[in-house]
C-alpha positions as a printed Julia matrix, in Angstrom:
688×3 Matrix{Float64}:
 246.39   88.9   30.19
 242.63   89.6   30.26
 241.8    92.82  32.11
 238.56   93.63  33.93
 237.76   96.06  31.11
 238.26   93.33  28.55
 235.9    91.05  30.5
 233.28   93.8   30.67
 233.42   94.19  26.88
 233.4    90.46  26.34
 230.28   90.06  28.47
 228.54   92.97  26.77
 229.27   91.57  23.33
 228.13   88.15  24.42
 224.73   89.63  25.31
 224.68   91.4   21.94
 225.62   88.41  19.82
 223.29   86.01  21.66
 220.52   88.48  20.91
 221.54   88.84  17.27
 221.81   85.08  16.74
 218.52   84.32  18.49
 216.57   86.86  16.43
 218.24   85.68  13.25
 217.46   82.0   13.97
 213.87   82.82  14.79
 213.63   85.15  11.8
 211.55   87.23  14.16
 212.2    89.76  16.89
 213.97   93.02  17.66
 217.79   93.02  17.52
 218.46   96.76  17.61
 217.56   97.57  21.2
 219.53   94.63  22.72
 222.54   95.72  20.66
 222.27   99.24  22.01
 221.33   98.5   25.63
 223.62   95.55  26.37
 226.08   97.82  28.27
 223.25   99.24  30.39
 221.8    95.85  31.3
 225.28   94.43  31.96
 226.02   97.33  34.31
 222.74   97.04  36.2
 223.06   93.29  36.63
 226.74   92.67  37.11
 227.8    95.88  38.84
 224.8    97.21  40.74
 221.82   94.93  41.41
 221.45   92.86  44.57
 220.0    89.71  43.09
 220.94   86.13  43.85
 220.67   83.91  40.74
 220.51   80.88  43.01
 217.41   82.21  44.77
 215.56   84.55  42.36
 212.57   85.01  44.66
 214.57   86.11  47.71
 212.27   88.79  49.24
 214.81   91.62  49.45
 216.22   91.29  45.95
 216.37   94.34  43.73
 213.76   94.23  40.97
 214.55   94.61  37.26
 211.72   95.43  34.84
 212.24   95.43  31.08
 209.31   97.63  30.12
 210.32   97.75  26.46
 209.67   94.04  26.4
 210.33   93.62  22.67
 214.02   93.65  23.71
 213.44   90.42  25.67
 216.69   88.88  24.41
 218.48   91.23  26.79
 216.76   89.49  29.66
 217.1    85.97  28.33
 220.82   86.57  27.84
 221.52   87.82  31.37
 219.3    85.21  32.99
 221.26   82.55  31.16
 224.71   84.04  31.74
 224.07   84.56  35.45
 222.81   81.01  35.86
 219.5    82.13  37.33
 217.65   79.1   38.71
 214.1    78.03  37.9
 211.42   78.17  40.61
 208.02   76.52  40.46
 204.6    77.79  41.5
 205.11   76.42  45.0
 208.24   78.59  45.39
 210.62   75.66  45.2
 213.97   75.98  43.42
 214.14   73.2   40.85
 217.92   72.82  40.5
 217.91   73.72  36.8
 218.47   76.95  34.85
 215.62   79.31  34.25
 216.86   79.95  30.69
 219.15   77.49  28.93
 221.24   78.11  25.88
 218.9    75.76  24.05
 215.99   78.01  25.03
 217.82   80.91  23.43
 218.54   78.87  20.32
 214.79   78.39  20.13
 213.88   81.99  20.86
 210.19   82.69  20.18
 209.45   79.03  19.51
 206.77   76.92  21.24
 207.94   75.56  24.57
 211.04   77.75  24.81
 211.73   79.65  28.03
 212.86   82.51  25.81
 209.52   83.81  24.48
 209.01   86.93  22.4
 208.31   89.13  25.43
 209.05   88.69  29.17
 206.45   86.37  30.72
 206.25   86.4   34.52
 204.45   83.12  34.99
 206.7    81.22  32.61
 210.31   82.27  33.33
 211.93   82.68  36.76
 213.79   85.97  37.02
 211.11   87.84  35.15
 209.53   90.22  37.67
 206.53   91.18  35.52
 205.09   90.43  32.11
 205.82   93.23  29.68
 205.2    93.88  26.02
 202.27   96.3   25.87
 204.34   99.46  26.2
 204.03  101.45  29.39
 202.77   98.53  31.42
 206.17   97.65  32.83
 207.04  101.1   34.14
 203.52  101.52  35.52
 203.73   98.18  37.29
 207.12   99.17  38.72
 205.41  102.01  40.6
 203.32   99.4   42.4
 206.54   97.52  43.25
 208.01  100.73  44.69
 204.91  101.42  46.76
 205.03   97.84  47.96
 208.62   98.16  49.16
 207.83  101.36  51.04
 204.84   99.74  52.77
 206.79   96.59  53.65
 209.68   98.59  55.05
 207.37  100.71  57.17
 205.66   97.7   58.75
 208.45   95.21  59.08
 211.79   97.05  59.32
 212.91   97.54  62.9
 216.02   99.08  64.47
 218.97   96.81  63.54
 216.63   94.79  61.28
 216.36   96.28  57.79
 214.47   93.52  55.95
 213.09   95.46  53.0
 215.31   98.09  51.37
 215.39   96.93  47.79
 215.39   99.14  44.68
 213.43   98.9   41.49
 215.1    99.4   38.11
 212.9    99.75  35.01
 214.24  100.13  31.47
 211.85  101.84  29.06
 211.78  103.39  25.61
 209.95  106.1   23.71
 206.8   103.98  23.45
 206.55  103.56  27.2
 206.73  107.31  27.65
 204.17  107.96  24.92
 201.57  105.56  26.35
 199.2   107.26  28.73
 199.59  104.61  31.45
 203.24  105.58  31.78
 202.29  109.18  32.34
 199.68  108.26  34.95
 202.18  106.16  36.84
 205.01  108.71  36.64
 202.78  111.42  38.0
 201.71  109.24  40.93
 205.29  108.13  41.63
 206.47  111.74  41.79
 203.67  112.68  44.17
 204.52  109.72  46.43
 208.24  110.6   46.38
 209.21  107.02  45.54
 212.99  107.38  45.83
 213.44  103.59  45.54
 212.39  103.73  41.88
 214.67  104.31  38.9
 213.56  104.39  35.28
 216.23  104.34  32.57
 214.9   105.85  29.35
 216.46  104.51  26.16
 216.55  107.75  24.16
 217.28  106.32  20.72
 214.95  108.53  18.64
 213.52  105.52  16.78
 210.11  103.82  16.71
 208.61  101.37  14.21
 207.47  104.1   11.84
 210.77  105.95  11.84
 212.42  108.85  13.6
 210.58  110.1   16.69
 210.59  113.61  15.32
 207.36  112.75  13.47
 205.43  112.16  16.74
 207.46  112.7   19.91
 209.25  116.0   20.29
 208.45  116.95  23.85
 211.12  117.81  26.44
 211.14  114.6   28.44
 213.51  115.95  31.08
 211.31  119.0   31.73
 208.23  116.82  31.86
 209.69  114.55  34.54
 211.04  117.47  36.5
 207.45  118.69  36.52
 206.46  115.34  37.96
 208.96  115.99  40.8
 211.46  113.39  39.6
 215.24  113.64  39.79
 216.47  113.68  36.16
 219.95  112.59  35.12
 221.48  112.2   31.69
 224.13  109.85  30.31
 225.11  110.86  26.79
 226.85  107.6   25.8
 225.07  104.28  26.27
 228.41  102.46  25.98
 230.03  104.25  28.91
 229.4   101.78  31.7
 231.3   103.8   34.27
 229.06  106.83  33.74
 226.0   104.54  33.8
 227.17  103.12  37.11
 227.78  106.63  38.46
 224.22  107.64  37.54
 222.83  104.54  39.25
 224.83  105.41  42.33
 223.37  108.91  42.38
 219.92  107.32  42.2
 220.61  105.2   45.28
 221.74  108.29  47.18
 218.79  110.47  46.13
 216.05  110.96  48.74
 212.48  112.09  48.29
 212.3   111.71  44.48
 212.19  108.91  41.97
 214.94  109.05  39.35
 214.8   109.14  35.56
 218.07  108.49  33.73
 217.94  109.63  30.12
 220.35  107.36  28.26
 221.33  108.5   24.75
 221.79  105.41  22.64
 222.08  104.32  19.02
 219.73  101.52  18.07
 221.49   98.71  16.25
 224.84   99.76  17.77
 227.68   98.17  15.85
 225.71   97.72  12.65
 227.32   99.69   9.83
 224.11   99.81   7.79
 221.15   99.58  10.18
 222.24  101.9   12.95
 219.61  104.57  13.63
 217.04  102.99  11.33
 213.6   101.63  12.08
 214.55   98.36  10.4
 217.0    97.59  13.19
 214.14   97.97  15.65
 211.81   95.27  14.48
 213.48   92.92  11.99
 216.3    90.38  11.93
 219.55   91.81  10.58
 220.0    89.28   7.79
 222.95   86.88   7.37
 225.25   89.38   5.65
 224.62   92.1    8.21
 225.17   89.67  11.08
 228.68   88.96   9.76
 229.47   92.67   9.47
 228.2    93.36  12.97
 230.21   90.55  14.51
 233.28   91.79  12.67
 232.69   95.25  14.18
 232.54   93.65  17.63
 235.72   91.65  16.99
 233.65   88.49  17.22
 234.2    85.2   15.37
 232.02   85.77  12.34
 230.87   82.19  11.89
 230.24   81.47  15.56
 226.63   81.19  16.68
 225.33   81.35  20.24
 228.9    81.62  21.49
 229.56   82.11  25.18
 233.34   82.6   25.44
 235.38   81.25  28.34
 235.36   83.57  31.29
 231.95   85.18  30.68
 229.88   83.02  33.01
 232.68   83.15  35.55
 232.74   86.96  35.42
 229.01   87.11  36.1
 229.46   84.6   38.92
 232.15   86.81  40.48
 229.96   89.86  40.08
 226.21   89.52  40.61
 226.55   85.89  41.73
 228.92   86.6   44.63
 227.31   89.91  45.55
 223.78   88.48  45.49
 224.7    85.34  47.44
 226.36   87.4   50.1
 223.42   89.82  50.42
 220.93   87.0   50.51
 222.9    85.05  53.12
 223.19   88.15  55.34
 219.48   88.78  54.97
 218.62   85.2   55.88
 220.74   85.4   59.01
 219.13   88.71  59.87
 215.65   87.25  59.34
 216.45   84.33  61.65
 217.41   86.76  64.38
 214.34   88.84  63.57
 212.05   85.84  63.94
 213.44   85.23  67.44
 212.54   88.8   68.46
 209.45   89.5   66.33
 207.86   86.11  65.85
 204.43   87.4   64.83
 205.78   89.76  62.18
 208.08   87.05  60.82
 205.11   84.73  60.45
 203.26   87.45  58.55
 206.17   87.81  56.14
 206.35   84.05  55.53
 202.61   83.8   54.97
 202.61   86.76  52.66
 205.5    85.46  50.58
 203.57   82.22  49.97
 200.26   83.96  49.38
 198.73   82.32  52.44
 196.16   83.88  54.75
 196.47   84.29  58.51
 194.4    82.12  60.8
 190.92   83.54  61.37
 191.12   85.82  58.34
 187.37   85.5   57.65
 186.25   85.72  61.27
 183.65   88.4   61.98
 182.57   88.85  58.4
 179.12   90.45  58.44
 175.88   88.46  58.15
 172.95   90.49  56.8
 169.41   89.92  58.01
 166.55   89.64  55.55
 165.4    93.09  54.55
 163.09   94.05  51.71
 164.65   97.48  51.49
 168.05   95.85  51.44
 171.64   96.98  51.19
 173.6    98.21  48.17
 176.29   95.88  46.97
 178.86   98.65  47.4
 177.83   99.2   51.02
 178.09   95.54  51.87
 181.47   95.47  50.15
 182.69   98.38  52.22
 181.83   96.56  55.43
 183.62   93.43  54.29
 186.73   95.33  53.2
 187.06   96.92  56.61
 186.88   93.54  58.33
 189.36   91.85  55.97
 191.89   94.67  56.21
 192.02   94.26  59.99
 192.41   90.49  59.75
 194.94   90.45  56.89
 197.69   93.02  57.65
 198.98   93.13  54.06
 195.52   93.65  52.54
 195.61   97.23  51.21
 193.92   99.25  48.48
 191.98  102.24  47.39
 190.19  103.75  44.42
 190.64  106.01  41.44
 189.33  109.1   43.23
 185.91  107.5   43.81
 186.3   106.23  47.36
 183.12  107.84  48.74
 181.11  106.29  45.87
 182.77  102.88  45.71
 182.83  102.52  49.52
 186.44  101.35  49.32
 188.05  103.51  52.07
 189.26  101.64  55.12
 187.86  103.6   58.04
 188.9   101.66  61.11
 191.28  103.32  63.56
 194.87  103.09  62.39
 194.13  102.34  58.74
 195.68  105.61  57.58
 196.5   106.98  54.14
 199.54  105.98  52.11
 201.38  109.24  51.52
 205.07  110.24  51.45
 204.95  111.06  55.13
 202.91  107.96  56.07
 204.07  104.97  53.97
 202.36  102.55  56.33
 198.87  103.74  55.46
 196.54  101.14  53.97
 194.38  103.54  51.98
 195.87  104.19  48.56
 194.72  107.26  46.64
 195.34  106.62  42.95
 193.77  109.82  41.64
 191.77  109.79  38.44
 194.09  107.22  36.88
 192.16  103.97  36.35
 194.69  102.42  34.03
 197.59  103.43  36.23
 195.71  102.13  39.27
 195.26   98.66  37.75
 198.93   98.46  36.77
 200.02   99.58  40.25
 197.8    96.9   41.77
 199.68   94.35  39.67
 202.98   95.7   41.03
 201.7    95.45  44.58
 200.6    91.88  43.99
 203.97   91.03  42.49
 205.41   92.4   45.75
 203.26   89.75  47.51
 200.87   92.23  49.09
 197.14   91.6   48.6
 195.79   94.68  46.84
 192.33   95.85  45.82
 191.3    98.79  43.71
 187.91  100.33  43.04
 186.18  102.41  40.43
 182.85  102.53  38.53
 182.32   99.44  36.39
 182.1   101.52  33.2
 185.67  102.68  33.82
 186.94   99.13  33.74
 187.44   99.93  30.07
 190.19  102.38  31.05
 191.88   99.75  33.19
 191.35   96.73  30.94
 194.92   96.26  29.53
 196.31   95.95  33.05
 193.43   93.7   34.14
 194.29   91.4   31.22
 197.93   91.28  32.34
 196.82   90.47  35.9
 195.05   87.41  34.48
 197.97   86.56  32.23
 200.37   86.71  35.21
 197.95   84.75  37.41
 198.0    87.41  40.15
 195.37   87.39  42.93
 194.5    91.03  42.43
 191.0    92.19  43.39
 189.13   94.74  41.26
 186.11   96.23  43.02
 183.65   97.68  40.49
 180.53   99.5   41.57
 177.64  101.12  39.7
 177.18   97.82  37.88
 174.29   98.71  35.57
 171.64  101.42  35.38
 171.57  102.15  39.11
 173.11  105.57  38.61
 170.1   106.54  36.55
 170.35  110.18  35.63
 174.04  109.98  34.75
 172.94  108.28  31.57
 174.59  105.91  29.08
 178.13  107.28  29.55
 178.05  105.84  33.05
 175.85  102.8   32.49
 177.81   99.67  31.58
 176.32   97.41  28.95
 179.02   95.38  27.25
 181.5    95.32  30.15
 180.22   92.13  31.75
 180.56   90.16  28.53
 183.92   91.75  27.85
 185.48   90.81  31.19
 183.86   87.39  31.23
 185.83   86.74  28.04
 189.2    87.26  29.76
 190.79   83.86  30.39
 191.79   83.41  34.03
 189.73   86.3   35.42
 187.06   85.34  37.9
 184.12   87.78  37.68
 181.43   87.71  40.32
 178.2    89.75  40.28
 176.54   89.19  43.66
 172.76   89.36  44.0
 172.46   90.6   47.58
 174.54   91.62  50.56
 175.17   88.04  51.73
 176.32   87.05  48.27
 178.81   89.94  48.49
 180.21   88.44  51.66
 180.52   85.01  50.08
 182.11   86.49  46.97
 184.88   87.99  49.08
 185.23   84.74  51.03
 185.83   82.97  47.73
 188.2    85.42  46.08
 190.4    85.92  49.13
 191.37   82.24  48.87
 192.56   82.6   45.26
 196.34   82.46  45.04
 196.96   82.56  41.28
 193.9    84.21  39.81
 192.54   87.78  39.78
 188.95   88.6   40.54
 186.5    91.33  39.55
 183.56   92.02  41.87
 180.71   93.84  40.14
 178.48   95.56  42.69
 175.35   97.65  42.71
 175.04  101.3   43.59
 171.41  101.01  44.64
 170.07   98.93  47.55
 169.17   95.32  46.67
 166.71   93.33  48.78
 168.5    91.13  51.27
 166.96   87.72  50.61
 165.52   85.68  53.45
 167.91   82.74  53.59
 165.53   80.74  55.76
 163.28   80.72  52.74
 165.91   80.68  50.01
 169.14   78.73  49.7
 172.31   79.8   51.49
 174.46   82.44  49.83
 177.42   80.09  50.27
 176.38   78.66  46.89
 178.32   81.57  45.35
 181.47   79.5   45.9
 180.18   77.22  43.08
 179.43   80.07  40.73
 175.72   79.28  40.33
 173.29   77.58  42.65
 169.58   76.89  43.02
 168.16   79.76  45.01
 164.51   78.75  44.9
 162.84   75.65  43.55
 159.59   73.78  43.23
 158.77   70.89  45.53
 160.3    67.76  44.07
 162.95   69.69  42.19
 161.34   69.26  38.74
 160.56   72.74  37.44
 158.83   73.56  34.21
 160.92   76.69  33.62
 164.24   78.0   34.96
 164.83   81.67  35.71
 168.53   82.63  35.75
 169.79   85.96  37.05
 172.8    87.71  38.47
 173.27   90.81  40.56
 170.42   93.25  40.96
 168.14   91.09  38.84
 168.26   88.16  41.25
 165.51   89.6   43.45
 163.5    90.3   40.31
 163.73   86.64  39.3
 162.7    85.61  42.84
 159.62   87.83  42.62
 158.72   86.36  39.24
 159.11   82.89  40.73
 156.52   83.71  43.39
 154.13   85.14  40.78
 154.47   82.05  38.59
 153.82   79.79  41.55
 150.63   81.7   42.28
 149.56   80.96  38.72
 150.35   77.25  39.02
 153.59   77.34  37.02
 156.55   75.64  38.69
 159.84   77.44  38.29
 163.38   77.35  39.57
 165.52   80.39  40.28
 169.26   80.08  39.69
 171.63   82.66  41.01
 174.36   82.86  38.37
 176.87   84.98  40.26
 179.89   83.81  38.29
 180.05   82.1   34.91
 183.73   81.36  35.39
 183.34   79.55  38.71
 180.26   77.66  37.52
 181.97   76.49  34.33
 184.76   74.97  36.41
 182.34   72.8   38.4
 181.78   69.14  37.59
 179.39   68.19  34.81
 177.19   66.52  37.4
 176.89   69.66  39.49
 176.16   71.86  36.47
 173.46   69.45  35.35
 171.94   69.48  38.85
 171.57   73.28  38.65
 170.56   73.46  34.99
 168.99   70.08  34.13
 169.38   69.48  30.39
 165.79   68.22  30.06
 164.43   71.61  31.16
 164.83   73.68  28.03
 162.41   76.45  29.0
 164.82   79.01  30.38
 164.88   82.76  30.9
 167.98   84.78  31.79
 167.69   88.32  33.03
 170.6    90.72  33.39
 171.0    94.49  32.92
 173.74   94.11  30.33
 174.47   92.86  26.86
 172.81   89.5   26.14
 175.99   88.3   24.44
 177.0    84.85  25.67
 173.85   83.96  27.59
 172.8    81.47  24.92
 175.28   79.0   26.48
 172.89   78.75  29.47
 169.43   79.33  28.0
 169.89   77.4   24.76
 168.29   78.08  21.41
 164.75   78.12  22.79
 165.5    80.41  25.7
 164.88   84.12  26.15
 167.37   86.64  27.5
 166.06   89.87  28.91
 168.94   92.23  28.62
 170.25   95.35  26.87
 170.23   95.66  23.1
 171.22   99.33  23.16
 173.02  101.72  25.49
 171.08  103.13  28.43
 169.48  106.5   28.94
 169.39  109.38  31.39
 166.42  108.99  33.72
 165.49  107.85  37.23
 166.16  104.18  37.85
 162.51  103.11  38.05
 161.8   104.69  34.66
 164.82  102.94  33.13
 163.75   99.56  34.48
 160.3   100.03  33.02
 161.64  101.29  29.7
 164.12   98.44  29.16
 161.88   95.64  30.44
 163.41   94.77  33.81
 160.05   94.14  35.49
 158.28   91.22  37.08
 155.64   91.36  34.37
 158.28   91.06  31.66
 160.0    88.1   33.33
 156.7    86.29  33.92
 155.66   86.89  30.32
 159.01   85.59  29.02
 158.7    82.49  31.22
 155.29   81.7   29.79
 156.62   82.21  26.26
 159.59   79.84  26.64
 157.31   77.32  28.29
 154.93   77.51  25.33
 157.9    77.03  22.95
 159.23   74.0   24.83
 155.84   72.32  24.92
 155.24   72.91  21.22
């Protein structure tokens, strides 16, 4: 007779052997961690988590994050064994498994739903893309903040709609990476008692034993962060693991770290506790020895014994279905009593916007003195946050400079005592902030985060993951060029525009005046599966007279003709973005006075423009007009795609300098005289 304990062991060893066989077949991957952590993942999924495999996007499901993503076979195994269903981008269940056994057989192969690391946009049941160590645990902090905010707004007496927990498994690398430290510090400050990290303390990294690099007292460190710290000394003791997870659920006012002592490559007589078991297939001979140690048929490959799927179905399957059914019934009753809030939840879950979301956005009158991009942005943010209840955000300790605080009555600060506040204070943690924004977006909130543009370098890995996951996160970057003058080159971005423009799937917009800022927000708020970076000025920019120049609504097409010659047949085209747009407009007027016909193109977003039709692009930049000048206070890298081989780009060839803004503009050639001179030069070249 098969006992419950026998079934537990059988399921655990199925996870282990599926992982071993997949890595061996691919001749690529990491078998050691799945072998060691199979009991942990089995316990979380089949004994503890509230997750319905038949509806893996149910809003109140517990979240599981595999931050040490190289152990992805753990996740592919449990997603397959639980029968987790696939869901498409329109949130429709497709009636087929998220991960099939054939996917596992083709682990790490093209087209398989069992890739080398967890991929959010590819595989249902994956809560966030992981792989770059530390990103998963940092993102989980955003998920925990999201749950707290949702519970505060939507839970009512007798209607607990959002009370889910977040479980994140991590390793030594996650705790070594700085982003993990940033996030842990913030989570402790915010008292996120819905968050549990389980640290795989196996003492091994790629280069060998951790004693060569990582000898700190992890428990003391996390106690210093104000976390509850527990320890389980045997990674195979599923009862003790379950007890620790129960203590987590009962703990109030602190996140929990469970230090789990494990042996990488568990069951391997030769590779246990070696770096080789971390990052290489075991080899055919070792696979046989390991399976023998598990009491497994040595010649069997990708074996799922009878009773395993049924045991998962009786565990997480039954528990999750019951919890989801009860939640759905509760939500139906909730809708009858709180119809408006129920509609918000439904819109938010589908990344829709409420009716009238862009009503009352500011319109800026023509003004030569103008408005700083950051100031216009601040006004827009405060309107949007009142129209879109789940629009929240903050900055990395630069709110007064980035103009990101929400100042309307009732906005409030998100703190342990006020989890409904819409102002998030990330502290001086740019990388952690960007990862937390991803976690908030994965929770279906609409987050924004601000800092100086130069510090986008600190946040870049998480920005890249936002694009990779196709999340509609909004990054608000101010101090876009040399506008901070005296702070000098450490604060003056040069290569950052080119760098972020190179990120696939990231929409970057650099507005040229206050009305372009408004239109930039109008565009990005409608993105559902794409992040955006707004790059804004510190200094005032002239607000262009739109009765004279084209409407700023052209931003929605990336680039548009701002000013033109009668008949629309210019001799030379001036292209600019951001603070240089007014400069190009002034040069246009000067050239006209000298009898030279020019066109000014506002190139607010390369990405949006490049996605327009060929006909539209040609209407803005006619191929027959080869005399072109681009002007931008940044690296010239990439501008040749728009100005061609005969064009001139007025930009930065070096880093900046410490001086007042006017002196810097003169020194680096951002003047009307320089633009006019360049226009005449390219015109001479084209005619010759």
